N, C-alpha and C positions, 0 to 999 in steps of 0.2 A: 458317784457320787451317793445318787438317790439307793441305789442296792447297798450303799454301806450304810446306809443311815438306816434303812429297813432291817439290815442285820444288828442295827445296834451300836454300830462303830461311827464313834461321834468326837474323840478324841484319839489320835496313835503320836506319842512322843507330846511334844510340844505343838503339831500341828493338830487346830480343829477343823471342821469342815467346814465352820460357818467362816472362819477367819479364809478358808482358801476360795470358798464362794465371795467374800469380800475383795478380796484379792483381784480374784476373774472379773469381779462387776466394775470394778475400779480400771483394773488394764482394757477393756472392752471400752468403757467409756473413754479413756484418754484417747484410744482408737480411733474411736468415732468422730472423737472430737478437734483430734489434733493431725494426725495422715489420713490422706486423700486415699491411699492403698498402703498397704505394706508386703510386700512381696516375701514366697516362703524361704527365699534364700537369706535374707536379712531376718526374718522371726526371732529369732534366738537374739541376736544383736539389742532389736527392741525390747524383748521381754529382758535379759540382762538390764540394760537402763534401768527399765522401770521398777525389776526389783529393787534395784541400788539406792534408787529413789527412795519406795515405799519403806527398806531397813532403815533410811537416814531420816526417817522422816520427823522423830521426837525432838529435835533440835530446834531454837530459831532459825527465821530466814536466814539474816545474817550471820550464824553458825555453819547452815550449808551453804551459803555462798562464800564463805571463809574456805569451807574444806573441799569445796570444789574447783576455787582458782589456787589453792594449795596444791593439787593434783593436778594441775595442768602446768604448771611451770617445767618447762625441760622434757615436755610431750608433744609430740607433733603425730599426726594421722594423714599421711600421704592420700590421695584422692585413690590413686593406685592399687592401693593397700588395700582399702575399703571395698573395692572392688572387684580384688581380685587380677588385675591383669597385671 
């Protein structure tokens, strides 16, 4: 990222370096504040879950809760599916 700044690249499409750094910093804060450890095996899941929350953040909390509850109806994630056994 620093190399791109030196080269004068600050925005690429709809993605800015400041936005990327903000996302990374808040993901890192969440990692250190919430999880004891994140295994490389499940890293994609943690990042996908966090990016989903990040993208859905503008609505009010009650709207977010309603969306999450609506998406959980009829869904099931068995432990054996999660860990791949």
